[in-house]
C-alpha positions, 0 to 999 in steps of 0.5 A: 739772967742768962749767959750764953757762952761758946767759941766763935762760930758755935751759934751763940747769936742764932740761939740768942735770936731764938730765945728772943723769938720765944720770949721777947722780954729778954734784953740782949747784952752783946759782946761789944768790945769797942765800948771798952777798947776805944777809951783805952786807945789813947792811954799809955801803959808801963807794959803790955801786961798792964794794958792787958790787965786794965783791959780785962778789968774794964770788961769785967767792971762793965759787966758787973755794972750791967748785972747791977743795973740790968733787967732780970731778963738780961741775956749776956752774949759771951761775956762775964765768965768769958772775960775771966777765962781769957784773963786766966788763960791768955797765952802771953801771960800764962806765967802771970796767972796767979798775979792776974787772979790776985789783982782782979780777985774781988771782981772774979769772985763777984761774977762767979758768985752771982747766983742770978746768972745761969750759964750755958755753954754751947758745944760742938766739934771743931769740924762743925764750927770751922765749917760755920765760920768759913761759910758765915760772911756776915762778920769778921772772925779774925780771932777764931784761928788764934782761939782754936790754937791756944784756948779751945782745948780747955775752954768748955771744961773750964766753963763747965767747972765754973758752973756752965751747963754744957749744951751740945749743938751738933746738928740740932735745931736752934729752936730746940736748943733755945727751948732747952735753955729756957726750960732749964731756968 
């Protein structure tokens, strides 16, 4: 199982398409947030933090289910550890990191301890990413500027510390990056 990580605009989708074109047996599990968010829309919570923690728990539970039921050739698009990162680094709840970790500790340990998953973090400069984001009109990237301001400075380092292999994108050919990832397996 492969986990492709990186900030919006770095080229995750492009690399995932290249991996699929090289080996079509991979099943792509995209970062679809609506399947988790939609059922929560009608629920009431005692506080914004309770809504946040419940939301992150649902994302993580969904991904654990995918781990347990998924194919040996599952390709996760910015999921699993990305949700843990967000849980522990959300700017509105930095004063509650220990509480968040404690409340979801068993789920966090389950994901970080799963030796079936190989994580790859796609890395590039802010300038290159910003250029891609501005030129890509195929999707909305509303979260990008917020991410750059609050989370980007330590995003790569955190994922690296938690087992992701950092793959520099720069101006490399996406097929070469896909081959590098597959060869690392």
